[in-house]
N, C-alpha and C positions, 0 to 999 in steps of 0.2 A: 454175964448179961444171962438173963433166963430168955428161953426160946421166944415167948411173946414178945419181949422188949427187943429182941434180934429182929424177929419179924416185922414190928411196927418202925422199926429203923431202918430196913431195907425197904418197905414201901412207901416210906416218905422220901425216898429217894428216886422212886422209879416215876416214870412218865405214866397217864393214864391208860395208854395203849398197852405198856409193858404190865401194868397190874393188871388188866384184863387177862393177858396171855398167861401171866404167873399164876393167878387163881384157877383158871382152866386146866393148868399143869399139875396142880397140886389138889385140886378137890374134884371130887365126883361130880358128875350131873346133878346126883340127889342132893348134894351137900350144896353147890350152887342155887339149887333149887329153893333150898330151906333159909340160906341167908338172903337170897333174893325176897321170899316170902316174909321174914321177920322184918326186912327194910319196910317193905309194901303195908305191913302192919302199921309200924311207926309212923308213916307218912299219912295213913288213913286217920290215925287216932290224931293227929296233927290237924287234919281237914275236919275235924268234929264228928266224924263217924262214931257211932255208939259201939261199944265192944261187941255186944251182941249182932250187930249189922256186918262188922268185919269178920266175924267167925262163921257167919253163915255166908258171906260172900267169898272168902278165902277157903272154906271147908277145913278150918281149923279148929283147935280146943279153945274153948274161952280161956283157960287158964295160960294159954301163950299170948292172947292178946292181954291179959289182965297184967302179965307180965311187962310188956310194954308200956302199958299205961302207967304201971309204977315208975317206971324208968323218967316218962316224962313229967311226973309230979313232982320231980325234983328240979328246983329250979337251977342246982349248979351242974346239971348233967350235960355233956358234951353233946349227947343225942339230942336234947331238947334245943341247943343251940343250932345244931345242923337242921333238924325240922324248920325251924324260924326262919334260916338263912334260906330254905327251899320254897317255903311261902312267899318271901318277900321278892325272889325272883320270878315269880309267877304272876 
């Protein structure tokens, strides 16, 4: 099993609380911040903010936002499914 598959398997068995603790144990504050920012970019794209608005508001490069937009253009993307689920919850 590759490391990333093993990690996915481990995470799938953990509670939300344990996942948060685990992520804080293995990631630096900078890595956590980057991951959080990437997720925020995807959510904002799902909320129909423009790429330029997101880049300006989050102080990130347009390339980073464009990468997220490409993911959400794929109708089979798991990320797109998750963003839609979040939108429906609110």
